[in-house]
C-alpha positions as CSV (number, residue, x, y, z in Angstrom):
1,M,66.2,-48.3,180.4
2,A,63.5,-50.4,178.6
3,L,60.9,-47.7,179.1
4,S,63.3,-45.2,177.5
5,Q,63.8,-47.4,174.5
6,L,60.0,-48.0,174.3
7,F,59.4,-44.3,174.3
8,Q,62.0,-43.7,171.6
9,F,60.5,-46.5,169.5
10,A,57.0,-45.0,169.9
11,C,58.2,-41.5,168.9
12,T,60.0,-43.0,165.9
13,I,56.8,-44.7,164.7
14,V,54.3,-42.0,165.6
15,L,56.3,-38.9,164.8
16,G,58.7,-40.3,162.3
17,H,61.9,-39.3,164.1
18,G,64.3,-40.8,166.5
19,N,66.4,-39.3,169.3
20,N,67.9,-36.5,167.1
21,N,67.0,-33.3,168.9
22,N,67.7,-31.0,166.0
23,S,65.4,-32.8,163.6
24,S,62.7,-33.3,166.2
25,Q,62.7,-29.6,167.1
26,E,62.5,-28.7,163.4
27,K,59.5,-31.1,162.9
28,V,57.8,-29.5,165.9
29,R,58.3,-26.1,164.5
30,K,56.9,-27.3,161.1
31,L,53.8,-28.8,162.8
32,G,53.4,-25.6,164.9
33,T,52.4,-27.6,168.0
34,T,54.1,-28.8,171.1
35,S,53.0,-31.5,173.6
36,L,51.7,-28.7,175.8
37,D,49.5,-27.4,173.0
38,I,48.2,-30.9,172.5
39,H,47.4,-31.3,176.2
40,D,45.7,-27.9,176.2
41,K,43.5,-28.9,173.3
42,I,42.6,-32.2,175.0
43,A,41.8,-30.4,178.2
44,Q,39.5,-27.9,176.4
45,K,37.7,-30.7,174.6
46,K,37.3,-32.5,177.8
47,K,35.7,-29.5,179.5
48,M,33.3,-29.1,176.6
49,N,32.3,-32.8,176.8
50,D,32.4,-33.1,180.6
51,F,29.7,-35.8,180.7
52,Q,29.7,-38.7,183.0
53,M,27.0,-41.4,182.7
54,P,25.1,-41.9,185.9
55,L,25.3,-45.4,187.4
56,H,21.6,-46.1,187.5
57,Y,18.5,-45.5,185.5
58,P,16.1,-43.0,187.0
59,R,13.5,-44.8,189.2
60,Y,10.4,-43.0,188.1
61,K,7.2,-44.6,186.9
62,K,5.2,-43.6,183.8
63,G,2.8,-41.5,186.0
64,D,5.8,-39.7,187.5
65,Y,7.0,-38.6,184.1
66,E,3.5,-37.6,183.1
67,K,3.3,-35.3,186.1
68,M,6.9,-34.1,186.2
69,E,7.6,-30.4,186.0
70,E,9.6,-29.1,183.0
71,W,12.7,-28.0,185.1
72,K,12.9,-31.4,186.6
73,L,12.7,-33.1,183.2
74,D,15.3,-30.7,181.8
75,T,17.7,-31.6,184.7
76,L,17.1,-35.3,184.2
77,L,17.7,-35.2,180.5
78,K,20.9,-33.1,180.9
79,Q,22.1,-35.6,183.6
80,Y,21.8,-38.4,181.1
81,G,23.5,-36.5,178.3
82,F,20.6,-35.0,176.4
83,F,21.9,-31.4,176.6
84,H,20.1,-29.8,173.7
85,F,16.7,-31.3,173.8
86,D,14.4,-28.5,172.5
87,G,10.8,-29.4,172.5
88,T,7.5,-28.8,174.3
89,L,6.9,-30.2,177.8
90,E,4.8,-33.0,176.3
91,E,7.6,-34.0,173.8
92,K,10.1,-34.1,176.7
93,R,7.8,-36.3,178.8
94,K,7.3,-38.7,175.9
95,F,11.0,-38.8,175.2
96,A,11.8,-39.5,178.8
97,I,9.2,-42.2,179.0
98,G,10.6,-43.8,175.9
99,A,14.2,-43.5,177.0
100,F,14.0,-44.5,180.6
101,L,11.2,-47.0,180.9
102,W,11.4,-50.6,179.9
103,P,8.7,-51.9,177.6
104,D,7.0,-53.8,180.4
105,Q,6.7,-50.6,182.4
106,L,4.7,-48.8,179.7
C-alpha cells in the first residue's frame, strides 16, 4: 500500500497529475510518448554509449608503447573510451604514454 502511494505521489510531482486515468491519458497523448517510448530511447542511448571502464590501468612500460603496433594501440584506446582518436601512429603513442603512465614512469 505504501509503495502504491509513493508511486502516485511521484507521478503527481513529476508528471503533474494524480490517479485520474482520463487526464493522465490525455497528457500522455499531448506529450506523444509513453513509458515504452522512453524505455526504448534509453535502451538506444545505452547501446550507443556501451562503454564500461576497465578495472585496471594497462601494464605497459614506456618502451612497450613506443614499439606497439597501431592496431594494438587502437584497441587499447577504444577499450579505455577513446573511440574517435584520429591521428598518426606517433600521436597515438604519445597520447597513450601521457594517458596511461604515471609521471615517475616517464
